[in-house]
MARZA-821722 format. One record per residue (C-alpha): residue in one letter; x negated, y negated, z negated. Coordinates in steps of 0.1 Angstrom, whole numbers, padded with zeros to 4 digits, always signed. Layout:
! MARZA-821722
AXYZ ...
END
This chain:
! MARZA-821722
X-0155-0011-0112 X-0134+0012-0092 X-0107-0004-0065 X-0083+0013-0045 X-0051+0001-0019 X-0018+0015-0018 X+0005+0006+0011 X+0043+0016+0006 X+0075+0005+0021 X+0103-0002-0001 X+0128+0025+0013 X+0101+0050+0006 X+0108+0085-0010 X+0080+0076-0032 X+0084+0044-0042 X+0087+0049-0081 X+0059+0072-0078 X+0038+0045-0061 X+0047+0018-0086 X+0042+0043-0116 X+0005+0045-0098 X+0000+0015-0099 X+0006+0007-0134 X-0012+0036-0147 X-0044+0023-0126 X-0040-0007-0137 X-0036-0001-0171 X-0069+0022-0170 X-0086-0008-0154 X-0088+0001-0117 X-0086-0029-0094 X-0056-0019-0070 X-0046-0040-0038 X-0006-0029-0040 X+0009-0038-0007 X+0048-0032-0011 X+0066-0035+0024 X+0108-0048+0019 X+0129-0024+0039 X+0099+0000+0050 X+0103+0042+0049 X+0075+0061+0049 X+0058+0063+0078 X+0068+0025+0084 X+0029+0022+0092 X+0032+0044+0127 X+0060+0024+0141 X+0055-0002+0168 X+0071-0029+0145 X+0056-0062+0135 X+0055-0048+0097 X+0034-0020+0104 X+0008-0042+0127 X+0003-0064+0099 X-0004-0033+0077 X-0029-0017+0099 X-0046-0054+0103 X-0051-0054+0064 X-0061-0016+0063 X-0085-0025+0093 X-0100-0055+0067 X-0103-0035+0037 X-0123-0009+0057 X-0145-0040+0069 X-0150-0051+0038 X-0160-0022+0020 
END
């Protein structure tokens, strides 16, 4: 079974595309781990903020479990 993860901020310019991707993937039977962070922008993962730290920890957890 295919599986992917998607991290996106709710103030992301590509948010509509991310949500559409999620919906299409789910409709095709792909497991998608979708993480949407409120008030975050396109590159929030690069900032030294708590939300980014939390997301990076989740990414590390995903990588370690593959």
